[in-house]
C-alpha angles and dihedrals in degrees: 000000000000125000095260092053090051091049091050090050090049091053092047090052091050090052090049091053089049092051092046091049091053090050091049091051091051091049090049089055092048091049091051091048091050091049090052091048092051090049091050094050092047087072093047115109123222090261094053113115112224132178129202125208113237110180106307096340135075118229124199112243111233098182116038093187090054090050091051090051091048091051092049089051092049090050091050090050091050091048091053092049091046092050089051091050093049091050090051090049091051092048093049092046089054089051090048092054090052092047091048091052090054098039100047097069091042093051092046089050092051091047092050091048094049089046091055091052094049115111114251 
């Protein structure tokens, strides 16, 4: 691979880390929202009327315990996805550090060489 290809790969990996980080932040917010919802419905009595948003409609919840269980499962799924994303971010960051160590001297060498060839 030439230097330009390596630099392009480096930039793509940086962008990937940024995208994964944004996804992880969104999942963190969803997890917190789900936790708050679960806390709210814990206090709900059997006679409490609850609705759940499904797409652009609201559906009446018939079984609060079932809803609580569904929310806990959704939270667990989000936590697994988030952990996976954070592991990927960490792995890519380690690769980026290694690439940077290798690329920095090469880029400096290229810059010095092109600087010497520049007209005065």
